[in-house]
RODO-2510 file (C-alpha; in nm, 4 decimals, decimal comma):
residues 466
     n   res          X          Y          Z
     1     m    14,0129    13,8586    16,2237
     2     a    13,6559    13,8867    16,1295
     3     s    13,4484    13,5770    16,0553
     4     t    13,4869    13,4545    15,6679
     5     v    13,0991    13,3655    15,6810
     6     d    13,1083    13,7764    15,6437
     7     i    13,2529    13,7229    15,3043
     8     i    13,2121    13,3689    15,1828
     9     a    12,8564    13,2787    15,2882
    10     s    12,5016    13,5151    15,2694
    11     p    12,4791    13,8266    15,4438
    12     t    12,1529    13,8075    15,4762
    13     l    12,1507    13,7604    15,8753
    14     h    12,4750    13,7557    15,8330
    15     n    12,5211    13,4232    15,9710
    16     g    12,3786    13,2036    15,6619
    17     t    11,9888    13,1242    15,6033
    18     l    11,7548    12,8745    15,6940
    19     l    11,7036    12,8206    15,3097
    20     d    12,0837    12,7752    15,2951
    21     s    12,0437    12,5369    15,5675
    22     l    11,8026    12,3193    15,4224
    23     w    11,9144    12,3387    15,0937
    24     s    12,2385    12,2010    15,1776
    25     r    12,0458    11,9004    15,3597
    26     a    11,8624    11,8203    15,0623
    27     t    12,1428    11,8163    14,8225
    28     r    12,3231    11,5884    15,0566
    29     v    12,0334    11,3091    15,0634
    30     a    11,9181    11,4189    14,6903
    31     s    11,9421    11,1172    14,4465
    32     r    12,0535    11,0964    14,1252
    33     q    11,6784    11,0450    14,0079
    34     l    11,5975    11,3405    14,1943
    35     a    11,8248    11,5239    14,0058
    36     s    11,7344    11,3597    13,6792
    37     f    11,3696    11,4550    13,7220
    38     a    11,4837    11,8074    13,8256
    39     e    11,6936    11,8202    13,4831
    40     s    11,4396    11,7283    13,2749
    41     l    11,2131    11,9683    13,3860
    42     v    11,4627    12,2670    13,3321
    43     i    11,5590    12,1634    12,9892
    44     g    11,1376    12,1388    12,8912
    45     f    11,1214    12,4883    13,0115
    46     l    11,4557    12,5657    12,8094
    47     g    11,2471    12,4276    12,4850
    48     d    11,0217    12,7589    12,4976
    49     l    11,3285    13,0012    12,4036
    50     t    11,2971    13,1502    12,0773
    51     r    11,5727    13,3634    12,0401
    52     g    11,9571    13,3563    12,0618
    53     q    12,1196    13,0022    12,0898
    54     l    12,2072    12,8361    12,4217
    55     r    12,3716    12,5184    12,4518
    56     i    12,3866    12,2949    12,7843
    57     i    12,6862    12,0699    12,8053
    58     t    12,6697    11,7876    13,0575
    59     p    12,8740    11,4512    13,1270
    60     e    12,6198    11,2794    12,9461
    61     t    12,4564    11,5135    12,6651
    62     i    12,4718    11,8164    12,5027
    63     y    12,1641    12,0395    12,4751
    64     h    12,1040    12,3065    12,1755
    65     f    11,8199    12,5650    12,2092
    66     p    11,6205    12,6794    12,0224
    67     v    11,5409    12,2936    11,9498
    68     e    11,4266    12,3957    11,6099
    69     k    11,5849    12,6898    11,3974
    70     a    11,6653    12,7633    11,0494
    71     m    11,9432    12,9987    10,8731
    72     g    11,9857    13,1394    11,2293
    73     k    11,6364    13,2772    11,2024
    74     v    11,3952    13,1852    11,4769
    75     q    11,0242    13,2146    11,3859
    76     l    10,7622    13,3529    11,6740
    77     a    10,4152    13,2511    11,7134
    78     s    10,3064    13,5878    11,6144
    79     n    10,4816    13,4917    11,2252
    80     d    10,7368    13,7722    11,3280
    81     v    11,1128    13,7028    11,2417
    82     v    11,3906    13,8218    11,4796
    83     g    11,7205    13,9073    11,3879
    84     d    12,0224    13,6330    11,3512
    85     a    12,0169    13,4445    11,6259
    86     s    12,3796    13,4277    11,6050
    87     d    12,3962    13,7140    11,7975
    88     m    12,3124    13,5987    12,0929
    89     h    12,5004    13,2530    12,1787
    90     a    12,6164    13,1503    12,5207
    91     t    12,7383    12,7833    12,6444
    92     i    12,7264    12,6718    12,9927
    93     t    12,8506    12,3895    13,0684
    94     v    12,7254    12,1444    13,4315
    95     r    12,9919    12,0554    13,6621
    96     s    12,7340    11,9131    13,9547
    97     d    12,4083    11,7829    13,9736
    98     s    12,3165    12,0372    14,2480
    99     f    12,2359    12,2912    13,9396
   100     w    11,9613    12,1483    13,7690
   101     l    11,7475    12,1277    14,1743
   102     r    11,9109    12,5160    14,2363
   103     v    11,7307    12,6006    13,9309
   104     l    11,4271    12,4340    13,9881
   105     a    11,3616    12,5793    14,3286
   106     t    11,4973    12,9016    14,2792
   107     s    11,5267    12,9743    13,9482
   108     d    11,7267    13,2830    13,9190
   109     l    11,8713    13,2617    14,2586
   110     g    11,9731    12,9427    14,2235
   111     f    12,1695    13,0146    13,8584
   112     a    12,3661    13,2615    13,9991
   113     e    12,4561    13,0626    14,3116
   114     a    12,5616    12,7572    14,1114
   115     y    12,7584    12,9763    13,9155
   116     m    12,9475    13,1038    14,2157
   117     l    12,9647    12,7956    14,3733
   118     r    13,1318    12,6389    14,0412
   119     e    12,8408    12,4237    13,9790
   120     i    12,8815    12,5430    13,6222
   121     d    13,0779    12,7475    13,3910
   122     v    12,9737    12,9589    13,1514
   123     d    13,1545    13,0738    12,8844
   124     d    13,0214    13,4483    12,8716
   125     l    12,7749    13,5707    13,1150
   126     t    12,6893    13,9245    12,9619
   127     a    12,5627    13,7293    12,6188
   128     l    12,3910    13,4412    12,8424
   129     f    12,1754    13,7516    13,0646
   130     t    12,1192    13,9721    12,7417
   131     l    11,9525    13,5825    12,5998
   132     f    11,7551    13,5379    12,9170
   133     i    11,6453    13,8904    12,8668
   134     y    11,4824    13,8640    12,5333
   135     n    11,3309    13,5202    12,6433
   136     r    11,2034    13,6432    12,9409
   137     d    10,8481    13,5742    12,8654
   138     a    10,9014    13,2541    12,6986
   139     l    11,0665    13,1192    13,0206
   140     s    10,8030    13,3079    13,2838
   141     s    10,6931    12,9135    13,3425
   142     v    10,9890    12,8847    13,5628
   143     s    10,9498    13,1390    13,7817
   144     s    10,6001    13,0164    13,8160
   145     l    10,7239    12,6589    13,9020
   146     k    10,9363    12,8142    14,1625
   147     s    10,6250    13,0327    14,3385
   148     c    10,4675    12,6489    14,3685
   149     l    10,7687    12,5121    14,5493
   150     s    10,7876    12,7868    14,7612
   151     y    10,4589    12,6167    14,9237
   152     i    10,6412    12,3330    15,0036
   153     p    10,8096    12,3686    15,3681
   154     t    11,1676    12,2796    15,2627
   155     f    11,1609    12,5449    15,0155
   156     g    10,9407    12,8143    15,1312
   157     a    11,0639    12,8332    15,4767
   158     g    11,3886    12,9693    15,4059
   159     k    11,2099    13,2723    15,1624
   160     l    11,0337    13,3968    15,4484
   161     l    11,3206    13,3946    15,6939
   162     d    11,4904    13,5795    15,4195
   163     l    11,2608    13,8378    15,3204
   164     t    11,2106    13,9161    15,7219
   165     a    11,5918    13,9806    15,7516
   166     s    11,5710    14,1938    15,4422
   167     l    11,3486    14,4371    15,6170
   168     a    11,5135    14,7326    15,6741
   169     t    11,4374    14,7994    16,0603
   170     l    11,6587    15,0149    16,2621
   171     n    11,8048    14,6729    16,4052
   172     n    11,8729    14,5518    16,0603
   173     a    12,0319    14,8332    15,8955
   174     k    12,3515    14,8622    16,0380
   175     a    12,4141    14,4941    16,0103
   176     n    12,2696    14,5320    15,6404
   177     v    12,5008    14,8273    15,5829
   178     t    12,7983    14,6820    15,7467
   179     a    12,7438    14,3157    15,5420
   180     h    12,8949    14,4928    15,2222
   181     y    13,0225    14,8521    15,2669
   182     d    13,2441    14,7687    15,6104
   183     m    13,4097    14,4853    15,3626
   184     s    13,7138    14,6204    15,3495
   185     n    13,8469    14,9727    15,2018
   186     r    14,1337    14,8420    15,0280
   187     m    13,9058    14,6233    14,8205
   188     f    13,7001    14,8999    14,7297
   189     e    13,9808    15,0981    14,6188
   190     a    14,0807    14,8030    14,3758
   191     f    13,8229    14,9064    14,1444
   192     l    13,6119    15,2391    14,2071
   193     s    13,7666    15,5735    14,0517
   194     s    14,0358    15,7247    14,2612
   195     d    13,7840    15,9495    14,4094
   196     m    13,6092    15,6631    14,5664
   197     t    13,2318    15,7112    14,3867
   198     y    13,0482    15,4161    14,4121
   199     s    12,7260    15,4784    14,1702
   200     c    12,6615    15,5323    13,8553
   201     g    12,8822    15,7506    13,6517
   202     l    12,7875    15,9927    13,3370
   203     f    13,0456    15,9024    13,0932
   204     e    13,0542    16,1221    12,7478
   205     k    13,0440    15,8125    12,4919
   206     v    12,8606    15,5163    12,6674
   207     d    12,9898    15,2792    12,4211
   208     e    13,3573    15,3755    12,3754
   209     d    13,5154    15,1156    12,5496
   210     l    13,3078    14,8527    12,3601
   211     i    13,4353    14,9940    11,9944
   212     d    13,7678    15,0524    12,1559
   213     y    13,7254    15,3862    12,0683
   214     r    14,0954    15,6103    12,1543
   215     k    14,1823    15,9524    12,1737
   216     g    14,5025    16,0675    12,2093
   217     g    14,5899    16,0587    12,5890
   218     e    14,3871    16,0823    12,8957
   219     r    14,2677    16,4653    12,9742
   220     l    14,4351    16,5936    13,2771
   221     g    14,5630    16,2767    13,3467
   222     l    14,2127    16,1116    13,4640
   223     g    14,0715    15,7988    13,2981
   224     p    13,7128    15,7340    13,1477
   225     l    13,5607    15,6198    13,4856
   226     e    13,7392    15,9112    13,6830
   227     r    13,6080    16,1384    13,4323
   228     a    13,2498    15,9907    13,4610
   229     q    13,2029    16,0268    13,8315
   230     l    13,3745    16,3769    13,7936
   231     r    13,0619    16,4702    13,5673
   232     k    12,8171    16,3044    13,7442
   233     l    12,8697    16,4820    14,0689
   234     r    12,9446    16,8202    13,8652
   235     h    12,5927    16,7419    13,7348
   236     i    12,3918    16,6643    14,0949
   237     c    12,5708    16,9943    14,2363
   238     n    12,4124    17,1587    13,9339
   239     k    12,1139    17,0320    13,9490
   240     a    12,0545    17,0850    14,3170
   241     d    12,1439    17,4902    14,2792
   242     i    12,4150    17,4756    14,5398
   243     r    12,5373    17,7959    14,6165
   244     d    12,7803    17,9880    14,8663
   245     g    12,6748    17,9824    15,1720
   246     q    12,4196    17,7027    15,1788
   247     r    12,4092    17,4341    15,4233
   248     v    12,3477    17,0768    15,2753
   249     l    12,2516    16,7423    15,4155
   250     e    12,4048    16,4284    15,2210
   251     i    12,1776    16,1181    15,3335
   252     g    12,4686    15,8310    15,2149
   253     t    12,8176    15,9333    15,2625
   254     g    13,0023    15,6608    15,0949
   255     w    13,3691    15,7528    15,0630
   256     g    13,3389    16,1595    15,0819
   257     s    13,3100    16,2211    14,6969
   258     f    13,0099    16,3912    14,6383
   259     s    13,0866    16,6072    14,9922
   260     i    13,4398    16,6932    14,8946
   261     l    13,3638    16,8223    14,5688
   262     a    13,0727    17,0215    14,6996
   263     a    13,2671    17,1967    14,9646
   264     t    13,5576    17,2430    14,6798
   265     l    13,3385    17,4082    14,4123
   266     y    13,1274    17,6341    14,7019
   267     k    13,1496    17,7766    15,0145
   268     c    12,8782    17,5573    15,1589
   269     t    12,8680    17,3231    15,4841
   270     i    12,7667    16,9690    15,4417
   271     d    12,6688    16,7208    15,7072
   272     t    12,6570    16,3741    15,5952
   273     i    12,5165    16,0899    15,7448
   274     t    12,6473    15,6849    15,6817
   275     l    12,5846    15,3797    15,8630
   276     s    12,9517    15,2109    15,7545
   277     e    13,2053    15,2660    16,0466
   278     q    13,4878    15,2192    15,7824
   279     q    13,3337    15,4423    15,5288
   280     a    13,3089    15,7123    15,7799
   281     a    13,6321    15,6510    15,8799
   282     l    13,8586    15,6642    15,5580
   283     a    13,5981    15,9735    15,4597
   284     r    13,6987    16,1805    15,7408
   285     e    14,0550    16,0758    15,6330
   286     r    14,0100    16,2041    15,2679
   287     i    13,8239    16,5224    15,3664
   288     a    14,1026    16,6117    15,6197
   289     r    14,3776    16,5544    15,3603
   290     a    14,1595    16,7991    15,1575
   291     g    14,1722    17,0709    15,4215
   292     l    13,8053    17,0849    15,4685
   293     q    13,7247    16,9492    15,7923
   294     n    13,5606    17,2645    15,9027
   295     c    13,3045    17,2595    15,6023
   296     i    13,2349    16,8634    15,6359
   297     r    13,0898    16,6566    15,9323
   298     v    13,0763    16,3098    15,9027
   299     h    12,8030    16,1844    16,1188
   300     v    12,7389    15,7628    16,1692
   301     v    12,4068    15,7566    16,2129
   302     d    12,0532    15,6292    16,0562
   303     y    11,8314    15,8629    15,8776
   304     r    11,5384    15,8171    16,0995
   305     n    11,7582    15,9512    16,4474
   306     l    11,8645    16,2707    16,3075
   307     p    11,9529    16,5627    16,5839
   308     s    11,6641    16,7327    16,6713
   309     n    11,8276    17,0664    16,6233
   310     w    11,8327    16,9828    16,2488
   311     e    11,4681    17,0301    16,2021
   312     g    11,4543    17,3013    15,9031
   313     q    11,8294    17,3869    15,8893
   314     f    11,9160    17,2860    15,5437
   315     d    11,8753    17,4810    15,2051
   316     r    11,9785    17,1628    15,0380
   317     f    11,9874    16,7936    15,0347
   318     v    12,1469    16,4897    14,8289
   319     s    12,1570    16,1380    14,8282
   320     i    12,3220    15,9328    14,5891
   321     e    12,2002    15,5657    14,5367
   322     m    12,1553    15,5151    14,8527
   323     m    11,7299    15,4964    14,8554
   324     e    11,7823    15,1005    14,7318
   325     h    11,8881    15,0601    15,0952
   326     v    11,5562    15,2117    15,2641
   327     g    11,3228    14,9463    15,1794
   328     a    10,9758    14,9573    15,0396
   329     e    10,8092    14,9803    15,4217
   330     y    11,0140    15,3047    15,4808
   331     m    10,9964    15,5241    15,1835
   332     n    10,7247    15,7294    15,3534
   333     t    10,9543    15,7713    15,6626
   334     y    11,2150    15,8548    15,4426
   335     w    11,0687    16,1400    15,2829
   336     g    10,9157    16,2401    15,6008
   337     m    11,2515    16,2938    15,7182
   338     v    11,3993    16,5026    15,4109
   339     d    11,0597    16,7518    15,4237
   340     w    11,1615    16,7615    15,8107
   341     a    11,5203    16,8864    15,7533
   342     l    11,4545    17,0777    15,4907
   343     k    11,3835    17,4571    15,5091
   344     k    11,0762    17,5984    15,3571
   345     n    11,2193    17,7130    15,0297
   346     g    11,4884    17,4003    15,0292
   347     a    11,5463    17,1530    14,7131
   348     g    11,6951    16,8410    14,6456
   349     v    11,8160    16,5500    14,4147
   350     i    11,8627    16,1846    14,4577
   351     q    12,0123    15,9309    14,2335
   352     v    11,8380    15,5869    14,2656
   353     s    11,7671    15,2485    14,0448
   354     t    11,4507    15,1764    13,9759
   355     i    11,2512    14,8830    13,8220
   356     p    10,9381    14,9096    13,5866
   357     d    10,6171    14,9699    13,7631
   358     a    10,4871    14,6544    13,5964
   359     r    10,7672    14,4495    13,7596
   360     i    10,7328    14,5785    14,1171
   361     k    10,4826    14,3659    14,2394
   362     a    10,6801    14,0453    14,1455
   363     y    10,9899    14,1933    14,2366
   364     g    10,8769    14,2525    14,6103
   365     k    10,7774    13,8886    14,6882
   366     d    11,0977    13,6976    14,6711
   367     v    11,4632    13,7477    14,7605
   368     d    11,6894    13,7918    14,4301
   369     f    12,0920    13,7443    14,4049
   370     i    12,1628    14,0835    14,4629
   371     q    11,9262    14,0819    14,7748
   372     k    12,1054    13,7827    14,9309
   373     w    12,4316    13,8058    14,7955
   374     i    12,5622    14,1760    14,7988
   375     f    12,3144    14,4312    14,9107
   376     p    12,1057    14,2562    15,2117
   377     g    11,7749    14,4615    15,2740
   378     a    11,8311    14,6040    14,9708
   379     f    11,4675    14,7079    14,7691
   380     v    11,4860    14,8901    14,4121
   381     p    11,2094    15,1095    14,3941
   382     s    11,0068    15,2224    14,0718
   383     a    10,9339    15,5393    13,9351
   384     g    10,5731    15,5287    14,0824
   385     i    10,6713    15,4307    14,4138
   386     l    10,9078    15,7154    14,4612
   387     l    10,6616    15,9819    14,3208
   388     s    10,3541    15,8449    14,5221
   389     t    10,5956    15,7971    14,8569
   390     l    10,7359    16,1891    14,8180
   391     n    10,3876    16,3017    14,8366
   392     s    10,2644    16,1316    15,0813
   393     g    10,5365    16,1190    15,3448
   394     s    10,5938    16,4627    15,2833
   395     q    10,2176    16,5465    15,2948
   396     g    10,2301    16,6781    14,9438
   397     r    10,5475    16,9359    15,0669
   398     l    10,7843    16,7999    14,8376
   399     v    10,7178    16,7895    14,4406
   400     v    10,9485    16,7036    14,1230
   401     e    11,0661    16,9338    13,9451
   402     s    11,2674    16,6973    13,6688
   403     v    11,3195    16,3531    13,6403
   404     g    11,6527    16,2372    13,3819
   405     n    11,7200    15,8593    13,2691
   406     i    12,1047    15,7380    13,3302
   407     g    12,0107    15,3655    13,2647
   408     p    12,2531    15,2918    13,0025
   409     h    12,5777    15,5018    13,1706
   410     y    12,5132    15,2238    13,4672
   411     s    12,6164    14,9255    13,2138
   412     r    12,9359    15,1407    13,1243
   413     t    13,0249    15,1720    13,4888
   414     l    12,9819    14,8002    13,5900
   415     r    13,1872    14,7051    13,2891
   416     e    13,4544    14,9517    13,4240
   417     w    13,4218    14,8340    13,7782
   418     r    13,4684    14,4734    13,6504
   419     r    13,7791    14,5444    13,4278
   420     r    13,9527    14,6612    13,7595
   421     f    13,8346    14,4188    13,9683
   422     l    13,9206    14,1446    13,7484
   423     t    14,2468    14,3093    13,6960
   424     s    14,3680    14,3658    14,0514
   425     f    14,2043    14,1135    14,1943
   426     e    14,4963    13,8747    14,2389
   427     s    14,7544    14,1515    14,3503
   428     v    14,5065    14,3262    14,5827
   429     v    14,1614    14,1515    14,6266
   430     v    14,3197    13,8298    14,7391
   431     p    14,5821    13,9296    14,9928
   432     e    14,3491    14,1670    15,1367
   433     l    14,0731    13,9160    15,1992
   434     q    14,3577    13,6723    15,3203
   435     e    14,4865    13,9227    15,5894
   436     q    14,1519    14,0427    15,7174
   437     y    13,9928    13,6912    15,7121
   438     g    14,1758    13,4097    15,6597
   439     v    14,0003    13,3099    15,3512
   440     s    14,1253    13,0339    15,1667
   441     s    14,2406    12,9946    14,8003
   442     v    13,8741    12,8242    14,7263
   443     e    13,7002    13,0689    14,9464
   444     c    13,8774    13,3564    14,7100
   445     e    13,7699    13,1959    14,3781
   446     t    13,4153    13,1518    14,5121
   447     f    13,4007    13,5488    14,6402
   448     k    13,5617    13,6554    14,2630
   449     r    13,2789    13,4791    14,1010
   450     k    13,0317    13,6154    14,3285
   451     w    13,1368    13,9933    14,2004
   452     n    13,2099    13,8775    13,8696
   453     y    12,8498    13,7825    13,8424
   454     y    12,7032    14,0638    14,0475
   455     l    12,9236    14,3256    13,8036
   456     r    12,7568    14,1892    13,5091
   457     v    12,4122    14,1375    13,6186
   458     p    12,2006    14,3787    13,4298
   459     p    12,1441    14,7223    13,5535
   460     f    11,8161    14,8205    13,6493
   461     a    11,7372    15,2240    13,5170
   462     s    11,8900    15,4680    13,6994
   463     i    11,7230    15,8055    13,7207
   464     d    11,7870    16,1408    13,8913
   465     s    11,5027    16,3839    13,9634
   466     c    11,4993    16,7795    14,1457
***
């Protein structure tokens, strides 16, 4: 039986972190006076909120933000009036004083952990995220205070340890992948499309689910998520210009959906690599069921340790949402290996989530909810970093032909995953967690809230380039 710490606790370091230990100690000895002080500071920062309507309910009082509003309109310092404030409204119910200390110390990460650990309830996470996004500039003082607190040993030591653990070294990379992808194939089957594609899809209509638009029956027996993933995989095949007889390198196997489709559509051979033992095992099963075991070879190997006889052997390469696991310090190495493996006239496609270049400096200084609790070692690059490292890592031999933005489709993909996850949680996920990890009902609820939060986090933009 696997340890519950892999599922319920932070996967960073795969054994809890120094920050977690210090935090537990601090909250045990914290007095009501300290919590009250933290509450007053956080409420003071929220006084800068100008858009939307936020209500915070505590045992003693109810706070409303913005503090001053008239007729649903909010007047900004620039004298511009922004839309109807009733368009965005959310309620936070505080169950534990630890919430205030978490938010004061680690802002957005602290908020996420408070939600996950049932220290707060939120009536509408999506609305709350939207409200915070629109008020990002006004609430920047919270992050500034967090930066100051990081210099205090109790708050700062764990951050350094977390950041060290997140480095995508050869030693860490395997453990980082195992912490997420090797939890349970059955659990992932509960919410992914039937082809087990764990990346952004391409939908015919991004907001179709929100307006409850329905067509008569499902075409080809496929639901909207299945159609979106099939459309995305075909799009990547077309962008890569895969042809009969070519040899293709895929970095990041997943559960084999791309390789199976590409080998089915084209008479090509595919070498696909992964660090996940469970993904590799199921991918091989699915490949065998499709009768493609002679066309597709699954290798459990790090991209930095490819066989020496692969040099210059590949006509095409594809990598779908794997680069987020490479790490800032290894981007040049990644592109260097791609250049090393491709033939001189080779080409490829990547699909990767990105963040704006303007935010990359601040992003790289801290560990967020996704990096600590979902994808340890993850680093979401900016478009600028992708382009500069592609050039330097390949010594100018790799060039970008085109770039496309599919960011809006990620919101829809997450909604589809979340609906499936919540629908099948009691019937599939809970029994699987209890069988594999022996978790309690309380731990199952924590796991559910963690994944509900993850599947509601506003996605970064997702781009594909060739």
